[in-house]
ROTOR-65402 format. One record per atom (N, C-alpha, C): residue number from 1; residue in one letter; z, y, x. Coordinates in nm, 4 decimals. Example, Ala and Ser with C-alpha at 12.3 -4.5 7.8 and 13.67 -1.06 7.14 Angstrom:
ROTOR-65402
[1 A [0.7800 -0.5690 1.3190]]
[1 A [0.7800 -0.4500 1.2300]]
[1 A [0.7800 -0.3300 1.3200]]
[2 S [0.7080 -0.2250 1.2850]]
[2 S [0.7140 -0.1060 1.3670]]
[2 S [0.7870 0.0030 1.2900]]
end
This chain:
ROTOR-65402
[1 X [-1.9660 1.7224 0.4214]]
[1 X [-1.9345 1.6296 0.3656]]
[1 X [-1.9000 1.6155 0.2200]]
[2 X [-1.9413 1.5592 0.1325]]
[2 X [-1.8941 1.5401 -0.0250]]
[2 X [-1.7929 1.4367 -0.0531]]
[3 X [-1.7049 1.4760 -0.1042]]
[3 X [-1.5969 1.4435 -0.1816]]
[3 X [-1.6134 1.3415 -0.3104]]
[4 X [-1.5916 1.2523 -0.3608]]
[4 X [-1.6123 1.1684 -0.4979]]
[4 X [-1.4709 1.1767 -0.5527]]
[5 X [-1.4368 1.2480 -0.6255]]
[5 X [-1.2937 1.2656 -0.6859]]
[5 X [-1.2500 1.1589 -0.7639]]
[6 X [-1.1604 1.1319 -0.7851]]
[6 X [-1.1141 1.0345 -0.8702]]
[6 X [-1.0923 1.0202 -1.0581]]
[7 X [-1.1127 1.1658 -1.1051]]
[7 X [-1.1704 1.2270 -1.2046]]
[7 X [-1.2925 1.3097 -1.2001]]
[8 X [-1.3899 1.2935 -1.2307]]
[8 X [-1.5168 1.3513 -1.2535]]
[8 X [-1.4880 1.5072 -1.2755]]
[9 X [-1.5401 1.6211 -1.2543]]
[9 X [-1.5100 1.7557 -1.2965]]
[9 X [-1.5668 1.7256 -1.4369]]
[10 X [-1.6756 1.6399 -1.4938]]
[10 X [-1.7056 1.6257 -1.6296]]
[10 X [-1.5877 1.5838 -1.6756]]
[11 X [-1.5304 1.5209 -1.6680]]
[11 X [-1.4117 1.3972 -1.7448]]
[11 X [-1.3241 1.5165 -1.8183]]
[12 X [-1.3047 1.4962 -1.9456]]
[12 X [-1.2196 1.5677 -2.0489]]
[12 X [-1.0956 1.5979 -1.9753]]
[13 X [-1.0709 1.6420 -1.9045]]
[13 X [-0.9073 1.6888 -1.8845]]
[13 X [-0.8901 1.8311 -1.8186]]
[14 X [-0.7660 1.8592 -1.8797]]
[14 X [-0.7275 2.0054 -1.8015]]
[14 X [-0.6586 1.9771 -1.6620]]
[15 X [-0.6684 2.0869 -1.6208]]
[15 X [-0.5780 2.0913 -1.4751]]
[15 X [-0.4875 2.0271 -1.4670]]
[16 X [-0.3664 2.0564 -1.5775]]
[16 X [-0.2251 2.0249 -1.6355]]
[16 X [-0.2715 1.8773 -1.6341]]
[17 X [-0.3681 1.8181 -1.6932]]
[17 X [-0.3641 1.6568 -1.7427]]
[17 X [-0.3879 1.6016 -1.6109]]
[18 X [-0.4529 1.6419 -1.5366]]
[18 X [-0.5042 1.5733 -1.4133]]
[18 X [-0.3508 1.5551 -1.3106]]
[19 X [-0.2877 1.6748 -1.2994]]
[19 X [-0.1637 1.6979 -1.2314]]
[19 X [-0.0747 1.5495 -1.2982]]
[20 X [-0.0485 1.5641 -1.4164]]
[20 X [0.0082 1.4656 -1.4963]]
[20 X [-0.0616 1.3133 -1.4598]]
[21 X [-0.1416 1.3177 -1.4553]]
[21 X [-0.1933 1.1470 -1.3980]]
[21 X [-0.1536 1.1331 -1.2890]]
[22 X [-0.1927 1.2210 -1.1877]]
[22 X [-0.1518 1.2048 -1.0418]]
[22 X [-0.0328 1.1684 -1.0386]]
[23 X [0.0653 1.2240 -1.0890]]
[23 X [0.2034 1.1508 -1.1069]]
[23 X [0.2502 1.0605 -1.1212]]
[24 X [0.1752 1.0008 -1.2589]]
[24 X [0.2032 0.8947 -1.3724]]
[24 X [0.1613 0.7908 -1.2415]]
[25 X [-0.0269 0.8213 -1.2035]]
[25 X [-0.0478 0.6762 -1.0810]]
[25 X [0.0636 0.6884 -1.0071]]
[26 X [0.0841 0.8049 -0.8845]]
[26 X [0.1677 0.7859 -0.7759]]
[26 X [0.3113 0.7149 -0.7981]]
[27 X [0.3544 0.7216 -0.9293]]
[27 X [0.4747 0.6231 -0.9857]]
[27 X [0.4922 0.4804 -1.0238]]
[28 X [0.3377 0.4766 -1.0586]]
[28 X [0.2900 0.2917 -1.0149]]
[28 X [0.3038 0.2448 -0.9225]]
[29 X [0.2553 0.3632 -0.8251]]
[29 X [0.2614 0.2826 -0.6968]]
[29 X [0.3621 0.2893 -0.6261]]
[30 X [0.4547 0.3703 -0.6220]]
[30 X [0.6100 0.3750 -0.5459]]
[30 X [0.7174 0.3327 -0.6306]]
[31 X [0.6812 0.2750 -0.7242]]
[31 X [0.7943 0.2096 -0.8055]]
[31 X [0.8184 0.0867 -0.7809]]
[32 X [0.7247 -0.0085 -0.7427]]
[32 X [0.7816 -0.1624 -0.7072]]
[32 X [0.7955 -0.1569 -0.5387]]
[33 X [0.7637 -0.0413 -0.4849]]
[33 X [0.8299 -0.0065 -0.3781]]
[33 X [0.9561 0.0097 -0.3471]]
[34 X [1.0153 0.0339 -0.4600]]
[34 X [1.1438 0.1028 -0.4271]]
[34 X [1.2244 0.0048 -0.4731]]
[35 X [1.1640 -0.1133 -0.5747]]
[35 X [1.2417 -0.2107 -0.6509]]
[35 X [1.2134 -0.3015 -0.5536]]
[36 X [1.1672 -0.3306 -0.4635]]
[36 X [1.1417 -0.4137 -0.3065]]
[36 X [1.2914 -0.3687 -0.2653]]
[37 X [1.2799 -0.2475 -0.2181]]
[37 X [1.3771 -0.1615 -0.0969]]
[37 X [1.5017 -0.1931 -0.1617]]
[38 X [1.5663 -0.2284 -0.3095]]
[38 X [1.6772 -0.2540 -0.3617]]
[38 X [1.6983 -0.3569 -0.3989]]
[39 X [1.6261 -0.4546 -0.3822]]
[39 X [1.6156 -0.5724 -0.4034]]
[39 X [1.6356 -0.6976 -0.2856]]
[40 X [1.5605 -0.6952 -0.2092]]
[40 X [1.5569 -0.7590 -0.0681]]
[40 X [1.6610 -0.7563 0.0505]]
[41 X [1.7349 -0.6341 0.0731]]
[41 X [1.8702 -0.6509 0.1553]]
[41 X [1.9374 -0.6660 0.0795]]
[42 X [2.0591 -0.7371 0.2153]]
[42 X [2.1848 -0.8318 0.1618]]
[42 X [2.2635 -0.7003 0.0771]]
[43 X [2.3642 -0.6962 -0.0395]]
[43 X [2.4414 -0.6337 -0.0735]]
[43 X [2.5435 -0.5641 0.0379]]
[44 X [2.5475 -0.6334 0.1356]]
[44 X [2.6282 -0.4961 0.2462]]
[44 X [2.5417 -0.4274 0.2976]]
[45 X [2.4083 -0.4033 0.2834]]
[45 X [2.2936 -0.3454 0.3723]]
[45 X [2.2386 -0.2500 0.2505]]
[46 X [2.2798 -0.2721 0.1498]]
[46 X [2.1766 -0.2168 0.0411]]
[46 X [2.1995 -0.0603 0.0783]]
[47 X [2.2855 -0.0120 0.0308]]
[47 X [2.3467 0.1550 0.0695]]
[47 X [2.2269 0.2141 0.1560]]
[48 X [2.2781 0.1409 0.3334]]
[48 X [2.2301 0.2338 0.4223]]
[48 X [2.0270 0.1587 0.4518]]
[49 X [1.9914 0.0921 0.3648]]
[49 X [1.8488 0.0590 0.3145]]
[49 X [1.8200 0.1655 0.2816]]
[50 X [1.8804 0.1950 0.1672]]
[50 X [1.7961 0.3096 0.0835]]
[50 X [1.8238 0.4130 0.1387]]
[51 X [1.9187 0.4500 0.2221]]
[51 X [1.9475 0.5998 0.2408]]
[51 X [1.8412 0.6538 0.3664]]
[52 X [1.8385 0.5351 0.4335]]
[52 X [1.7454 0.5081 0.5526]]
[52 X [1.5926 0.5242 0.5140]]
[53 X [1.5291 0.4726 0.3744]]
[53 X [1.4479 0.4827 0.3428]]
[53 X [1.4100 0.6253 0.2666]]
[54 X [1.5240 0.6671 0.2041]]
[54 X [1.5502 0.8278 0.1649]]
[54 X [1.5250 0.9197 0.2671]]
[55 X [1.5408 0.9037 0.3993]]
[55 X [1.5926 1.0126 0.5012]]
[55 X [1.4143 1.0094 0.5369]]
[56 X [1.3708 0.8722 0.5804]]
[56 X [1.2124 0.8986 0.6135]]
[56 X [1.1211 0.9125 0.5272]]
[57 X [1.1545 0.9094 0.4150]]
[57 X [1.0491 0.9620 0.2749]]
[57 X [1.0721 1.1246 0.3344]]
[58 X [1.1711 1.1713 0.3457]]
[58 X [1.1644 1.3194 0.3482]]
[58 X [1.0952 1.3945 0.4657]]
[59 X [1.1560 1.2901 0.5353]]
[59 X [1.0511 1.3164 0.6926]]
[59 X [0.8986 1.3045 0.7108]]
[60 X [0.8487 1.2165 0.6597]]
[60 X [0.7183 1.1939 0.6162]]
[60 X [0.6775 1.3472 0.5180]]
[61 X [0.7116 1.3464 0.4342]]
[61 X [0.6735 1.4757 0.3888]]
[61 X [0.6515 1.5950 0.4695]]
[62 X [0.7331 1.6071 0.5293]]
[62 X [0.7556 1.7115 0.6101]]
[62 X [0.6415 1.6867 0.7411]]
[63 X [0.6209 1.6113 0.7617]]
[63 X [0.5540 1.5798 0.8698]]
[63 X [0.4209 1.6181 0.8006]]
[64 X [0.4285 1.5285 0.6977]]
[64 X [0.2571 1.5012 0.6304]]
[64 X [0.2347 1.6842 0.6046]]
[65 X [0.3227 1.7655 0.5658]]
[65 X [0.2811 1.9020 0.5381]]
[65 X [0.2221 2.0022 0.6880]]
[66 X [0.3357 1.9390 0.7479]]
[66 X [0.2890 1.9956 0.9328]]
[66 X [0.1313 1.9714 0.9216]]
[67 X [0.1111 1.8355 0.9590]]
[67 X [-0.0192 1.7909 0.9779]]
[67 X [-0.1046 1.8923 0.8704]]
[68 X [-0.0974 1.9149 0.7753]]
[68 X [-0.2200 1.9407 0.6778]]
[68 X [-0.2342 2.0888 0.6977]]
[69 X [-0.0899 2.1609 0.7201]]
[69 X [-0.1233 2.3320 0.7818]]
[69 X [-0.1822 2.3315 0.9525]]
[70 X [-0.1508 2.2312 1.0369]]
[70 X [-0.2553 2.2505 1.1546]]
[70 X [-0.3285 2.1881 1.1343]]
[71 X [-0.4303 2.1386 0.9955]]
[71 X [-0.5605 2.1259 1.0237]]
[71 X [-0.6399 2.2012 0.9406]]
[72 X [-0.5644 2.2445 0.8607]]
[72 X [-0.5800 2.3781 0.7584]]
[72 X [-0.6389 2.4867 0.8163]]
[73 X [-0.4952 2.5305 0.9321]]
[73 X [-0.5204 2.6333 0.9518]]
[73 X [-0.5564 2.6424 1.1197]]
[74 X [-0.5063 2.5491 1.1904]]
[74 X [-0.5600 2.5321 1.3230]]
[74 X [-0.6904 2.4777 1.3461]]
[75 X [-0.6967 2.3760 1.2953]]
[75 X [-0.8547 2.3430 1.3287]]
[75 X [-0.9680 2.3802 1.2134]]
[76 X [-0.9450 2.4377 1.1217]]
[76 X [-1.0168 2.4958 1.0559]]
[76 X [-1.0865 2.3681 0.9637]]
[77 X [-1.0008 2.2868 0.8828]]
[77 X [-1.0809 2.2143 0.8268]]
[77 X [-1.0877 2.2023 0.6537]]
[78 X [-1.1690 2.1656 0.6098]]
[78 X [-1.1857 2.1844 0.4855]]
[78 X [-1.0280 2.0598 0.3787]]
[79 X [-1.0186 2.1201 0.3162]]
[79 X [-0.9032 2.0090 0.2423]]
[79 X [-0.9872 1.9058 0.2267]]
[80 X [-1.0921 1.8259 0.1884]]
[80 X [-1.1599 1.7413 0.1683]]
[80 X [-1.1187 1.6592 0.2921]]
[81 X [-1.1655 1.7128 0.4052]]
[81 X [-1.1472 1.6340 0.5629]]
[81 X [-1.0111 1.6299 0.5559]]
[82 X [-0.9258 1.6633 0.5049]]
[82 X [-0.7754 1.6690 0.5568]]
[82 X [-0.7809 1.5159 0.4996]]
[83 X [-0.7728 1.5667 0.3311]]
[83 X [-0.7482 1.4015 0.2559]]
[83 X [-0.7674 1.3107 0.3325]]
[84 X [-0.8989 1.2828 0.3586]]
[84 X [-0.9707 1.2019 0.3964]]
[84 X [-0.9086 1.1455 0.5558]]
[85 X [-0.8900 1.2405 0.6601]]
[85 X [-0.7901 1.2117 0.7767]]
[85 X [-0.6896 1.1511 0.7088]]
[86 X [-0.5998 1.1919 0.6372]]
[86 X [-0.4803 1.1437 0.6100]]
[86 X [-0.4893 1.0079 0.5323]]
[87 X [-0.5473 0.9892 0.4661]]
[87 X [-0.5690 0.8558 0.4023]]
[87 X [-0.6223 0.7462 0.5150]]
[88 X [-0.6984 0.7694 0.5730]]
[88 X [-0.7655 0.6818 0.6719]]
[88 X [-0.6368 0.6249 0.7993]]
[89 X [-0.5305 0.7659 0.7912]]
[89 X [-0.4416 0.7870 0.8987]]
[89 X [-0.3598 0.6586 0.8352]]
[90 X [-0.2932 0.6901 0.6973]]
[90 X [-0.2563 0.5630 0.6426]]
[90 X [-0.2992 0.4596 0.6219]]
[91 X [-0.3953 0.4189 0.5909]]
[91 X [-0.4498 0.2712 0.6411]]
[91 X [-0.4126 0.2393 0.7757]]
[92 X [-0.4611 0.3040 0.8681]]
[92 X [-0.4349 0.2617 0.9800]]
[92 X [-0.2503 0.2359 1.0086]]
[93 X [-0.2099 0.2721 0.9534]]
[93 X [-0.0486 0.2667 1.0280]]
[93 X [-0.0331 0.1344 0.9237]]
[94 X [-0.0637 0.1323 0.7841]]
[94 X [-0.0137 0.0375 0.7358]]
[94 X [-0.0503 -0.1300 0.7494]]
[95 X [-0.2333 -0.0782 0.7812]]
[95 X [-0.2599 -0.2263 0.8899]]
[95 X [-0.1650 -0.2316 1.0148]]
[96 X [-0.1738 -0.1767 1.0741]]
[96 X [-0.0945 -0.2155 1.1987]]
[96 X [0.0690 -0.2375 1.1689]]
[97 X [0.1236 -0.1872 1.1050]]
[97 X [0.2652 -0.2653 1.0487]]
[97 X [0.2506 -0.3687 0.9929]]
[98 X [0.1428 -0.3996 0.9212]]
[98 X [0.1404 -0.5523 0.8330]]
[98 X [0.0930 -0.6437 0.9464]]
[99 X [0.0208 -0.6161 1.0435]]
[99 X [-0.0556 -0.6878 1.1369]]
[99 X [0.0798 -0.7259 1.2371]]
[100 X [0.1528 -0.6179 1.3350]]
[100 X [0.2197 -0.6734 1.3731]]
[100 X [0.3727 -0.7425 1.3340]]
[101 X [0.4120 -0.7067 1.1438]]
[101 X [0.5038 -0.7706 1.1663]]
[101 X [0.4602 -0.9296 1.0738]]
[102 X [0.3374 -0.9665 1.1104]]
[102 X [0.3061 -1.1287 1.0677]]
[102 X [0.2956 -1.1081 0.9199]]
[103 X [0.2819 -1.0063 0.8631]]
[103 X [0.2327 -1.0382 0.6871]]
[103 X [0.1011 -1.0170 0.6638]]
[104 X [0.0005 -0.9857 0.7552]]
[104 X [-0.0900 -0.9520 0.7259]]
[104 X [-0.2121 -1.0744 0.6242]]
[105 X [-0.1559 -1.2051 0.6929]]
[105 X [-0.2555 -1.3286 0.6255]]
[105 X [-0.1012 -1.3690 0.5617]]
[106 X [-0.0865 -1.4318 0.4678]]
[106 X [-0.0217 -1.5267 0.3992]]
[106 X [-0.0340 -1.6740 0.4171]]
[107 X [0.0391 -1.7448 0.4902]]
[107 X [-0.0003 -1.8372 0.5486]]
[107 X [0.0328 -1.9666 0.4268]]
[108 X [0.1255 -1.9322 0.3377]]
[108 X [0.1159 -2.0416 0.2292]]
[108 X [0.0867 -2.0514 0.1461]]
end
């Protein structure tokens, strides 16, 4: 299976620049999510919501590293296959969450 990279190998970026760009675009993804988590809860619940979000983030990081280790070592998958598996699992989880919470389709 071939993987289409976000930045082709012929792009004029060094590995350090690619790492920086990955971090930059990850920040564009996470900052709006963090802003919503800080804005939406009631004032008396903000600390609890932010604490829970932080704990869940680190649980997810640990879980992701375990899944990747099992896939690479135990199942002998290639890094590209692990990437696609994790991406599809994230999309499925997000769609399930949106559908079950009734926020998949905006009615107004």
